[in-house]
C-alpha positions, 0 to 999 in steps of 0.5 A: 498482480495482487502485488502491483494493484497494492502498490497502485493503491498505495499511489492514489492514496499519496496523490491524495495526500500531496493534492490535499483532497482530504486530510493527512490525518485520515489518510495516512492510517490507510496509506500505512495499512496499505504499506503493510500489506503489501510488505506481507504479500511481498513476504508470503510471495519470497516465502512461496518462491523459496519453498 
């Protein structure tokens, strides 16, 4: 559930960029952080399943 929510956050940030609702320079760092957080959660899930 948490990974899906993180993916949705990335989706909305991408829409904000594509729709030019905010400056790309302001949103891209947030999108990068959201993508990194998602990657960490995915890796944690894989590690937990392997144990």
